[in-house]
GUSETI-718299 format. One record per residue (C-alpha): residue number from 1; x, y, z; residue in three letters. Coordinates in steps of 0.1 Angstrom, whole numbers, padded with zeros to 4 digits. Example, Ala and Ser with C-alpha at 12.3 -4.5 7.8 and 13.67 -1.06 7.14 Angstrom:
// GUSETI-718299
1  0123  -0045  0078  ALA $
2  0137  -0011  0071  SER $
END
This chain:
// GUSETI-718299
1  0000  0000  0002  MET $
2  0012  0037  -0007  ASP $
3  0012  0063  0016  MET $
4  -0005  0104  0004  ALA $
5  0024  0120  -0004  VAL $
6  0018  0158  -0008  PRO $
7  0023  0167  -0050  LYS $
8  0043  0203  -0046  ARG $
9  0059  0218  -0013  LYS $
10  0038  0237  0006  ILE $
11  0055  0272  0006  SER $
12  0062  0287  0042  ARG $
13  0038  0316  0034  GLN $
14  0008  0300  0032  ARG $
15  0026  0274  0061  ARG $
16  0025  0301  0084  ASP $
17  -0008  0317  0073  LYS $
18  -0025  0286  0086  ARG $
19  -0002  0283  0120  ARG $
20  -0012  0324  0124  SER $
21  -0034  0339  0153  SER $
22  -0061  0343  0131  VAL $
23  -0079  0316  0137  TRP $
24  -0075  0315  0178  LYS $
25  -0105  0325  0195  LEU $
26  -0104  0362  0215  GLU $
27  -0117  0362  0252  THR $
28  -0154  0375  0256  PRO $
29  -0161  0407  0264  ASN $
30  -0171  0414  0301  LEU $
31  -0191  0443  0317  ILE $
32  -0195  0454  0353  VAL $
33  -0227  0441  0370  CYS $
34  -0247  0482  0381  PRO $
35  -0261  0461  0412  GLN $
36  -0237  0438  0426  CYS $
37  -0206  0450  0403  LYS $
38  -0188  0417  0395  GLU $
39  -0175  0409  0357  LEU $
40  -0208  0393  0336  THR $
41  -0211  0385  0300  LEU $
42  -0229  0416  0282  PRO $
43  -0267  0409  0274  HIS $
44  -0274  0384  0300  ARG $
45  -0287  0378  0335  VAL $
46  -0258  0381  0363  CYS $
47  -0252  0351  0375  GLY $
48  -0245  0365  0415  SER $
49  -0273  0387  0418  CYS $
50  -0298  0379  0395  GLY $
51  -0304  0412  0380  PHE $
52  -0310  0420  0342  TYR $
53  -0314  0459  0330  LYS $
54  -0323  0474  0366  GLY $
55  -0351  0445  0377  ARG $
56  -0345  0412  0393  GLU $
57  -0348  0382  0369  VAL $
58  -0342  0353  0389  ILE $
59  -0343  0356  0426  LYS $
60  -0310  0350  0445  LYS $
61  -0303  0347  0483  GLU $
62  -0273  0360  0497  ASP $
63  -0256  0330  0516  VAL $
64  -0235  0341  0537  LYS $
65  -0216  0318  0567  LYS $
66  -0206  0336  0598  GLU $
67  -0182  0317  0618  ALA $
END
């Protein structure tokens, strides 16, 4: 059985273009929640306080353990 072999050498430009950071993902933008000052994704309910656009969407209870 014969193995597949490239017909021509891939140029350095084409090789480096493939390896470049063009295809890498970017980190998501974060905003500061106006209620609790935690970092959250934009246009989503805050995971720590449950507020979105100044309204409470998800009921969250403060859980503070005192020793």
